[in-house]
C-alpha positions as a printed Julia matrix, in Angstrom:
80×3 Matrix{Float64}:
 -30.37  -16.08   18.95
 -27.44  -16.67   16.66
 -24.29  -18.37   17.86
 -21.1   -16.41   17.25
 -18.33  -18.47   15.65
 -14.78  -18.14   16.87
 -12.07  -18.13   14.23
  -8.39  -18.72   14.86
  -6.05  -15.75   14.5
  -4.97  -15.44   10.87
  -1.47  -16.25    9.75
  -0.32  -13.75    7.13
   2.59  -14.45    4.8
   4.36  -11.66    2.92
   6.65  -12.74    0.09
   9.64  -10.81   -1.18
  11.32  -12.01   -4.35
  14.28   -9.67   -4.07
  17.58  -11.55   -4.32
  19.61   -8.8    -2.64
  20.3    -8.02    1.01
  19.63   -5.45    2.27
  16.54   -4.87    0.17
  14.09   -1.99    0.18
  11.48   -4.31   -1.3
  11.89   -6.78    1.56
  11.75   -3.95    4.12
   8.45   -2.8     2.61
   7.02   -6.34    2.57
   8.02   -6.77    6.23
   6.38   -3.5     7.28
   3.13   -4.14    5.4
   2.87   -7.77    6.56
   3.54   -6.92   10.21
   1.17   -3.93   10.23
  -1.65   -5.85    8.54
  -1.2    -8.89   10.8
  -1.27   -6.66   13.9
  -4.47   -4.97   12.72
  -6.15   -8.39   12.43
  -4.63   -9.88   15.57
  -2.72  -12.36   13.46
   0.78  -13.7    13.12
   3.12  -12.26   10.45
   5.66  -14.31    8.52
   7.9   -12.81    5.85
   9.17  -15.2     3.22
  12.4   -14.0     1.61
  12.01  -16.26   -1.43
  14.5   -14.42   -3.61
  17.27  -14.41   -1.02
  16.59  -17.97    0.22
  16.18  -19.8    -3.06
  18.22  -17.41   -5.12
  18.59  -18.1    -8.81
  17.49  -21.73   -8.44
  13.89  -20.6    -7.98
  13.63  -19.87  -11.7
  15.85  -22.68  -13.01
  13.7   -25.77  -12.52
  10.56  -26.58  -14.45
   8.73  -26.92  -11.15
   9.49  -26.29   -7.51
   9.75  -30.04   -7.0
  12.83  -30.14   -9.23
  14.71  -27.59   -7.11
  15.23  -28.82   -3.57
  16.59  -25.48   -2.29
  13.53  -23.66   -3.67
  11.08  -25.74   -1.63
  11.39  -24.16    1.88
  10.36  -20.64    0.83
   7.43  -21.99   -1.18
   6.27  -24.31    1.59
   5.83  -21.32    3.91
   3.14  -20.03    1.58
   1.6   -23.4     0.72
   1.36  -24.95    4.19
  -2.18  -25.5     5.48
  -3.45  -23.49    8.42
């Protein structure tokens, strides 16, 4: 008899790079992320990287050089 493993509910992160608000791209990312998370019984998070970090996201050589670019990236990089 095989033992069935229990996995935690997945955490799904959708990322929108659109710098504008309101944004059709962000609306689409939100809808897809929420629908997919619901279908898996998971938790959706939408990262509005373009609106949060703005132009600074592309200015630095790395995310570490741009303090205001870190929070949106950390949402994606954080361990489960």
